[in-house]
C-alpha positions in Angstrom: 36.9 61.0 54.3 35.9 58.3 51.9 34.8 55.8 54.5 32.6 58.3 56.4 30.7 59.0 53.2 30.3 55.3 52.5 28.8 54.8 56.0 26.5 57.7 55.6 25.3 56.2 52.3 24.7 52.9 54.1 22.6 54.6 56.8 20.2 56.1 54.3 19.5 52.7 52.7 16.5 50.5 53.7 16.9 47.1 55.3 16.3 45.3 52.0 18.9 47.4 50.2 21.4 46.7 53.0 20.8 43.0 52.7 21.3 43.2 49.0 24.6 45.1 49.5 25.7 42.5 52.0 25.1 39.7 49.5 27.0 41.5 46.8 29.9 42.2 49.0 30.1 38.6 50.1 30.1 37.5 46.5 32.9 40.0 45.7 34.9 38.7 48.6 34.5 35.1 47.4 35.7 36.0 43.9 38.7 37.9 45.3 39.7 35.0 47.5 39.3 32.7 44.5 41.5 35.0 42.4 44.1 35.2 45.2 44.2 31.4 45.5 44.9 31.1 41.7 47.5 33.9 41.8 45.4 36.1 39.5 44.8 38.9 42.0 46.9 42.0 41.6 45.6 44.2 44.4 45.5 42.0 47.5 44.6 45.0 49.7 41.1 44.9 48.1 40.3 41.7 50.2 40.8 43.6 53.4 38.8 46.6 52.2 35.8 44.4 51.2 36.0 42.6 54.6 35.8 45.9 56.4 32.9 47.0 54.1 31.0 43.8 55.0 31.5 44.6 58.7 30.3 48.1 58.2 27.1 46.9 56.4 26.5 44.4 59.2 26.9 47.1 61.8 24.4 49.4 60.2 21.9 46.4 59.9 22.3 45.8 63.6 21.9 49.4 64.5 18.7 49.6 62.5 17.4 46.4 64.1 18.0 47.8 67.6 16.5 51.1 66.9 
C-alpha cells in the first residue's frame, strides 16, 4: 500500500520537517490549480492526491501536538 508507507514516513519526521513538507505541498497545490485554470494541467487527479496528502500531513502534526 503506497499511502500507508507515505504515512509511516510522515510519522518518522520531526515537527520542523512536517511543517516544511506542508508548505511544499501547499505550493504544489497552488501551482496545480493555476495550471488547471489555464488549461495546462494533464493529470487533474493530481490535485485530489495533493489535497489528501496535505490532510495527512496536518493529521500527523496534530497527533504529534496532542502526544
